[in-house]
Every structure is written in structure tokens, then in C-alpha cells.
C-alpha positions as CSV (number, residue, x, y, z in Angstrom):
1,M,64.9,61.1,80.7
2,R,61.8,63.0,80.1
3,A,58.8,61.0,78.8
4,S,58.4,63.0,75.6
5,L,62.0,62.2,74.5
6,R,61.6,58.6,75.5
7,E,58.4,58.4,73.3
8,K,60.3,60.1,70.4
9,V,63.2,57.6,70.7
10,I,60.8,54.6,70.6
11,A,59.0,56.0,67.6
12,V,62.2,56.7,65.6
13,C,63.6,53.3,66.4
14,E,60.4,51.6,65.3
15,A,60.3,53.6,62.1
16,K,64.0,52.8,61.3
17,I,63.4,49.1,62.1
18,A,60.3,49.0,59.8
19,Q,62.2,50.7,57.0
20,K,65.5,48.9,57.2
21,G,65.1,45.8,59.3
22,E,66.1,44.7,62.7
23,A,69.8,44.9,62.0
24,V,69.7,48.7,61.5
25,G,71.9,50.8,63.7
26,L,71.6,54.4,64.8
27,S,73.2,57.0,67.0
28,F,71.5,59.4,69.4
29,Y,71.7,62.1,66.7
30,A,68.9,60.2,64.8
31,F,66.4,61.7,67.2
32,F,67.2,65.3,66.3
33,A,67.1,67.6,63.3
34,N,70.4,68.4,61.6
35,K,70.5,71.8,63.4
36,N,70.9,72.1,67.1
37,D,67.6,73.8,67.9
38,D,67.2,72.3,71.4
39,P,70.7,71.8,73.0
40,E,69.2,70.9,76.4
41,L,67.3,68.0,74.9
42,L,70.3,66.9,72.8
43,M,72.5,66.9,75.9
44,E,69.9,64.9,77.8
45,A,69.9,62.2,75.1
46,A,73.7,62.3,74.9
47,E,74.1,61.9,78.6
48,W,71.8,58.9,78.7
49,W,73.5,57.3,75.7
50,I,77.2,58.1,76.5
51,K,77.6,58.8,80.2
52,T,74.8,56.7,81.8
53,H,74.9,53.6,79.6
54,E,78.3,53.9,77.9
55,L,76.9,52.9,74.6
56,D,78.9,52.8,71.3
57,H,78.4,55.6,68.8
58,F,76.1,53.3,66.8
59,E,73.8,50.8,68.4
60,K,71.1,48.5,67.1
61,A,67.8,50.3,67.0
62,V,66.1,47.2,68.5
63,K,68.4,47.4,71.6
64,I,67.7,51.1,72.1
65,R,63.9,50.7,71.6
66,D,63.9,47.8,74.1
67,M,65.9,49.8,76.7
68,M,63.5,52.7,76.3
69,K,60.4,50.5,76.7
70,A,62.0,48.9,79.8
71,G,62.5,52.3,81.3
72,V,66.3,51.8,81.5
């Protein structure tokens, strides 16, 4: 996963956690606008989330943030 997407994912996770607490869940769609303006980047996130790590549709933001920070 490219560094810019990894940084964005961490920032979004941290914002959601700060706003709603450590129990907040999210999907990979949380990192994108409601319109598909960068399909290549969206597919990169989807592949990491679904194909590589076989994550559920919704996961805890804390888990995703920690995976990103660990470089998983």
C-alpha cells in the first residue's frame, strides 16, 4: 500500500476514534469521498482490506490504525 494512503487511513482512524471512542468501527469506504473519483486508490484499499487481510466489512478503527502503523 502506498505511503500516502497509509497516512490517510491512520489519520481517518484517529479522527473517528477521537470523535466516537475506541469502539468505533469503519469500512474501507471511510477513507474516500462518496463519489468514485480515484478508482485505482479505492481498489488498492479494497484489496488490502478484503483480499490480503480478509477483514470483515466493518472493523474497529483501533485495529486498522494499529495494523497500518505496524506496516501490515
